[in-house]
Each structure stands twice: as C-alpha cells, then as structure tokens.
C-alpha angles and dihedrals in degrees: 000000000000093000090056092048091053091046092051092047091049093051107032111010110036091157089070097040094101091046090052092051090048093051090049091049091052089050092052090046091053092053094044100252096137099171092054091044090053092049092053094043086056090049090051092049091236096107096107090068107019102048095051089046093050096044093045090052088051090046089229097145096159091059090044091054092048090048093051092047092046095052095056093205117146092217091058092045090052092049092048092050091050091047091052093048091051 
C-alpha cells in the first residue's frame, strides 16, 4: 500500500511527504531493492547521508562513486574526497 500512502501524502498531507518517501526508502533498503531505495532517499532529501551510508554498508563502492558523480552536488563531492583520503 506504499503507492497509496505516497498518493495520499501528495494530495492531502504534503507536510509528511518527505517522511513517507523516507519510510519507503528504508523499506526498500530492508528488502534489498537498492535502486528503489536510492530513488526514494533522493525524494526525501536525505540522500546526502543515507545513500552513502547504505552503499558503504553494502560495500558497493562502485555504485557509490557513480551516485556521487551523478548527483553533481558539491557537498557529496567533498564527502567523497574526504572518504577517499581517509
């Protein structure tokens, strides 16, 4: 019923829309659907922290590098550079 939850949040409860996307992202992460989890972390505006955390836990550094380069956000580039230096 996630689609319905997103639809209701978009129409009637926009204040909780990002929270709903975050909960859905955590659900996808728990069942191993990484691409869907990333998409909903981006929708919830928590991708700068949650996607690197998730991909580091999965030890999927190639996907993490591709994500950082694809987002084109200075904050993520800085984090990636610091991570590589460490």
